[in-house]
C-alpha positions in Angstrom: -5.1 20.5 -33.2 -4.1 21.2 -29.6 -6.5 21.5 -26.7 -6.6 24.5 -24.5 -5.9 24.0 -20.8 -8.5 25.1 -18.3 -6.2 27.3 -16.2 -8.7 28.1 -13.4 -7.2 27.2 -10.0 -9.1 24.6 -8.1 -11.2 26.2 -5.3 -9.4 24.1 -2.7 -5.8 24.7 -3.8 -4.8 27.5 -1.4 -6.3 25.7 1.6 -4.6 22.4 0.4 -1.2 24.1 0.2 -1.6 25.6 3.7 -2.6 22.2 5.1 0.3 20.4 3.5 2.9 22.9 4.6 1.6 22.7 8.2 1.4 18.9 8.3 4.6 17.8 6.3 8.1 19.1 6.6 9.0 18.2 3.0 5.9 20.0 1.7 6.8 23.0 3.7 9.9 23.3 1.6 8.5 22.0 -1.7 5.2 24.0 -2.2 6.8 27.5 -2.2 9.3 26.5 -5.0 6.5 26.4 -7.6 4.9 29.8 -6.9 1.4 30.2 -8.4 1.5 27.0 -10.5 -1.4 24.5 -9.9 -3.3 21.5 -11.3 -4.9 22.2 -14.6 -7.5 20.4 -16.7 -8.0 20.1 -20.4 -11.8 20.4 -19.8 -12.8 17.5 -22.1 -13.4 14.1 -20.6 -12.9 12.1 -23.8 -9.6 14.0 -24.6 -8.4 13.5 -21.1 -9.0 9.7 -21.2 -7.6 9.4 -24.7 -4.4 11.2 -23.7 -4.1 8.9 -20.7 -4.4 5.8 -23.0 -1.8 7.1 -25.4 0.6 7.9 -22.6 0.5 4.5 -21.0 4.0 2.9 -20.4 5.9 5.6 -22.4 7.6 8.7 -21.3 5.8 12.1 -21.1 7.9 13.4 -24.0 7.1 10.4 -26.2 3.4 10.5 -25.3 3.2 14.2 -26.3 4.9 13.4 -29.6 2.4 10.5 -30.4 -0.5 12.6 -29.2 0.4 15.5 -31.5 0.4 13.1 -34.5 -2.9 11.6 -33.4 -4.5 15.1 -33.0 -3.1 16.1 -36.4 -4.6 13.0 -38.0 -8.0 13.2 -36.3 -8.2 17.0 -36.5 -10.7 17.5 -33.8 -10.4 14.8 -31.1 -14.0 13.5 -30.6 -15.4 10.0 -30.2 -17.0 10.2 -33.7 -13.8 11.4 -35.4 -11.7 8.7 -33.7 -14.1 6.0 -34.9 -13.8 7.2 -38.5 -10.0 6.6 -38.6 -8.6 3.4 -40.1 -6.3 1.2 -38.0 -3.5 1.9 -40.5 -3.8 5.7 -40.1 -3.8 5.4 -36.3 -0.9 3.0 -36.3 1.1 5.5 -38.5 0.8 8.0 -35.7 3.0 5.8 -33.5 0.3 3.9 -31.7 0.5 0.2 -31.0 -2.2 -2.1 -32.4 -3.5 -2.6 -28.8 -3.6 1.2 -28.1 -5.6 1.7 -31.3 -8.1 -0.9 -30.0 -8.3 0.8 -26.7 -8.9 4.2 -28.2 -11.7 2.7 -30.4 -13.3 1.1 -27.4 -13.1 4.3 -25.4 -14.7 6.2 -28.3 -17.4 3.6 -28.7 -18.3 3.9 -25.0 -18.7 7.6 -25.3 -20.6 7.4 -28.6 -23.0 4.8 -27.1 -23.4 6.8 -23.9 -22.2 3.9 -21.8 -20.4 6.4 -19.5 -22.4 8.7 -17.4 -20.5 11.9 -18.0 -23.2 14.2 -16.6 -23.5 12.2 -13.4 -19.8 12.1 -12.5 -19.9 15.4 -10.6 -22.3 13.7 -8.1 -20.6 10.3 -7.9 -17.8 9.4 -5.5 -14.3 8.5 -6.6 -14.6 4.8 -6.4 -17.9 4.7 -8.3 -16.3 6.6 -11.2 -13.2 4.4 -11.1 -15.5 1.3 -11.4 -17.3 2.8 -14.4 -14.0 3.7 -16.2 -12.1 0.5 -15.6 -14.9 -1.4 -17.5 -13.5 0.2 -20.6 -10.7 -1.7 -22.3 -7.3 -0.2 -21.7 -8.3 1.8 -18.7 -7.0 0.5 -15.4 -7.1 2.1 -12.0 -4.1 4.4 -12.6 -5.7 5.9 -15.7 -9.0 6.3 -13.8 -7.1 8.0 -11.0 -5.4 10.4 -13.5 -8.9 11.2 -14.8 -10.2 12.0 -11.3 -7.2 14.3 -10.7 -6.9 16.0 -14.1 -10.5 16.2 -15.3 -12.7 16.1 -12.2 -10.1 17.9 -10.1 -10.8 15.6 -7.1 -8.6 16.7 -4.2 -7.8 13.5 -2.4 -6.6 10.9 -5.0 -3.6 8.8 -4.1 -2.3 6.9 -7.2 -0.3 4.2 -5.4 0.7 2.6 -8.7 2.2 5.8 -10.1 6.0 5.4 -10.6 6.7 9.1 -10.4 5.0 9.4 -7.1 6.9 6.4 -5.7 10.2 7.7 -7.1 9.6 11.2 -5.7 8.7 9.9 -2.3 11.7 7.6 -2.3 14.0 10.6 -3.0 12.4 13.2 -0.8 11.5 11.0 2.3 13.5 7.8 2.2 17.0 8.8 1.1 16.5 7.1 -2.3 15.5 3.7 -0.7 12.6 2.0 -2.5 9.3 2.8 -1.0 6.5 0.2 -0.5 2.8 0.8 -1.2 2.1 0.5 2.5 4.8 3.0 3.4 3.4 5.4 0.8 -0.1 5.0 2.1 1.0 5.6 5.6 3.1 8.7 4.7 0.2 10.1 2.7 -2.2 10.0 5.7 -0.8 13.4 6.7 -1.7 14.8 3.3 -5.4 13.9 3.5 -7.8 15.3 2.4 -5.5 16.8 -0.2 -3.5 13.8 -1.5 -4.0 14.9 -5.1 -2.2 18.2 -4.4 0.7 16.5 -2.5 1.1 14.1 -5.4 1.2 16.9 -7.9 4.0 18.6 -5.9 5.9 15.4 -5.7 5.7 15.1 -9.5 6.9 18.7 -9.8 9.9 17.9 -7.7 11.0 15.4 -10.4 9.9 17.5 -13.4 9.2 21.2 -12.9 7.1 21.2 -16.2 3.5 20.4 -15.1 1.8 17.4 -16.8 -1.8 17.8 -17.9 -3.8 14.9 -19.3 
């Protein structure tokens, strides 16, 4: 079963695009290339986090293939349904033993209400990251993807994201490797819309938008 994307454009998107194009010469050229496309959410916090766990350390294409098999096995991707699956059935979907453990731990946190889903809208980014990284298999990068793709937070800068580093290297540094400090310094011009700039950098590498 596939999940529908929430296609509503974030309220800040147009303002963000105008800001980025005014402040950054690369963004001035990049933003118009993708027309009306924008960040989209799947609308379900558990599904978003589960997809992020499945996608860790594998390509976008491979992650989609494994996720399709997981969704077919589980039918409706909910914490309860994930917890009902045997390890063998989940492994047969293409998941490593460790990722099966991570998905179970994630599902258990949701089932036991150890994550404060209803409070997230009022919490700041770092507080949400702290809550999420307490779950096995969820590191800072996964939490940042969640902030961007589920909560649609406008100013997330995922410094550990390989695609962002590669895109910045290509677009700003003539293919030279970029350091975290250089990336952080460059991104100061993007604030308070660093999520949006990151999304456009990703698009420069792969025009097909990713949604977790």
